[in-house]
C-alpha positions as CSV (number, residue, x, y, z in Angstrom):
1,M,0.0,0.0,0.0
2,P,1.1,3.6,-0.5
3,V,2.1,5.9,2.3
4,H,-0.2,8.9,2.6
5,L,1.5,12.3,2.4
6,P,-0.3,14.6,4.9
7,Q,-1.7,17.8,3.4
8,P,-0.9,21.2,4.9
9,K,-4.5,21.6,6.1
10,Q,-4.3,18.3,8.0
11,L,-1.0,19.4,9.7
12,R,-2.4,22.9,10.4
13,D,-5.6,21.5,12.0
14,L,-3.6,19.0,14.0
15,L,-1.2,21.5,15.3
16,A,-3.8,24.2,16.1
17,D,-6.0,21.7,17.9
18,L,-3.1,20.1,19.8
19,L,-1.4,23.4,20.8
20,G,-4.6,25.3,21.4
21,R,-3.2,28.2,19.3
22,D,-3.5,29.7,15.9
23,V,-1.1,28.1,13.6
24,T,-0.2,29.4,10.1
25,L,1.5,27.3,7.5
26,T,3.1,28.6,4.3
27,P,5.0,26.7,1.7
28,S,8.8,27.0,2.1
29,A,12.0,25.8,0.6
30,P,12.9,22.2,1.6
31,F,14.5,22.1,5.0
32,A,17.9,20.5,4.5
33,P,19.8,20.2,7.8
34,G,23.6,20.3,7.3
35,P,26.1,18.5,9.6
36,D,26.2,21.5,11.9
37,T,22.5,22.5,11.7
38,P,20.5,21.5,14.8
39,A,17.4,19.7,13.7
40,S,14.8,17.3,15.1
41,V,13.9,14.3,13.1
42,A,11.0,11.9,13.8
43,L,11.2,8.5,12.1
44,Y,7.9,6.7,11.3
45,V,7.7,2.9,10.5
46,D,5.1,0.7,9.0
47,D,3.9,-2.5,10.5
48,S,7.0,-4.3,9.1
49,L,9.2,-1.8,10.9
50,R,10.4,-0.3,7.6
51,I,11.1,3.4,7.9
52,S,8.6,4.9,5.5
53,A,8.5,8.6,6.4
54,L,10.1,11.3,8.5
55,I,9.3,14.7,9.8
56,A,12.3,17.0,10.1
57,C,12.0,20.2,12.1
58,D,14.4,23.0,12.5
59,L,15.5,24.1,16.0
60,A,13.0,27.0,16.1
61,F,10.0,24.8,15.3
62,S,11.3,22.1,17.7
63,A,11.6,24.6,20.6
64,Y,8.4,26.5,19.9
65,A,6.1,23.5,19.3
66,G,7.5,21.6,22.3
67,A,7.2,24.6,24.6
68,A,3.7,25.5,23.3
69,L,2.4,22.0,24.1
70,G,3.6,22.1,27.7
71,L,2.8,25.8,28.2
72,I,6.5,26.4,28.8
73,P,7.2,30.1,28.7
74,V,8.3,31.4,25.3
75,G,11.4,32.8,26.9
76,D,12.6,29.3,27.7
77,A,11.9,28.3,24.0
78,T,13.9,31.3,22.8
79,A,16.7,30.4,25.2
80,A,16.8,26.9,23.7
81,V,17.1,28.3,20.2
82,G,20.0,30.5,21.4
83,D,21.6,27.5,23.1
84,G,21.4,25.4,19.9
85,K,19.5,22.6,21.5
86,V,16.1,21.8,23.1
87,T,15.8,21.0,26.8
88,D,14.7,17.6,28.0
89,A,11.2,19.0,28.9
90,I,10.8,20.6,25.4
91,S,12.1,17.4,23.8
92,E,9.5,15.3,25.7
93,N,6.7,17.6,24.5
94,L,8.0,17.6,21.0
95,Y,7.9,13.8,21.0
96,E,4.2,14.0,21.9
97,V,3.5,16.4,19.1
98,L,5.3,14.3,16.6
99,N,3.8,11.1,18.0
100,I,0.3,12.5,17.5
101,A,1.3,13.7,14.1
102,A,1.6,10.1,13.0
103,S,-2.2,10.1,12.8
104,T,-2.0,12.3,9.7
105,F,-0.3,9.5,7.8
106,N,-3.0,7.0,8.7
107,V,-5.9,7.3,6.2
108,A,-8.0,4.5,4.6
109,G,-6.1,2.7,1.9
110,A,-2.6,3.7,3.1
111,D,0.1,2.0,5.2
112,H,-0.4,2.4,8.9
113,L,2.6,4.4,10.3
114,R,3.7,5.0,13.9
115,L,6.5,7.0,15.5
116,H,9.6,4.9,15.9
117,A,12.1,7.4,17.2
118,L,12.8,11.0,17.7
119,H,16.2,12.5,17.3
120,P,15.8,15.9,19.1
121,A,17.6,19.0,18.0
122,G,21.0,19.5,19.7
123,P,23.3,16.5,19.3
124,P,24.6,15.9,15.8
125,L,22.3,13.9,13.7
126,D,23.2,10.4,12.6
127,P,24.6,10.9,9.0
128,Q,22.1,8.4,7.6
129,V,19.2,10.1,9.2
130,R,20.4,13.5,8.0
131,I,20.8,12.3,4.5
132,S,17.3,10.9,4.6
133,T,15.9,14.4,5.3
134,L,17.3,15.4,1.9
135,T,15.2,13.0,-0.1
136,L,13.4,14.6,-3.0
137,G,10.1,13.5,-4.3
138,R,7.0,13.2,-2.2
139,R,7.4,15.8,0.6
140,E,5.8,18.9,2.1
141,D,8.0,21.7,3.1
142,L,6.4,24.3,5.3
143,A,7.1,27.4,7.4
144,V,5.0,27.1,10.6
145,D,4.1,30.1,12.8
146,I,2.7,29.2,16.2
147,A,0.9,32.2,17.6
148,G,2.5,33.5,20.8
149,Y,5.7,31.5,20.3
150,G,7.3,31.9,16.9
151,A,8.0,30.4,13.5
152,G,10.1,27.5,12.3
153,L,10.4,25.0,9.5
154,L,8.9,21.6,9.2
155,S,9.3,19.0,6.4
156,V,7.3,15.8,5.9
157,V,9.3,13.4,3.7
158,L,8.1,10.0,2.4
159,L,11.0,7.5,1.9
């Protein structure tokens, strides 16, 4: 079965409902983390444990989405961006956001995907994971603005 590529409206509705805030999505250039670019990457597997999709987030989206979910003050999220890594609390919240985001892949007639792992922004990404974020083809690249927190980049990539 094919893997469903979530549409921007699905992602906006999910984030707005989950975070309880207005969320604005606009198309952006593909997010391509380099070796020194802090990024969070969530890996999604099918029922055969084959990695079928990923969501890559820049440091700003990682910090703002994680903070917004846990009602962590925006100053703490901004400090995380300045430090170049998310805190453990923000990382745990981001995990929940990206775990729930798995539901956007799961539509009738498509493979069932679930979150397998999250590589939070901060430590260098495994080179294979980083290279997977650069996959061209079926992907959505979005700038995401979370009201009251800030904006960042998010890319959904089918592998």
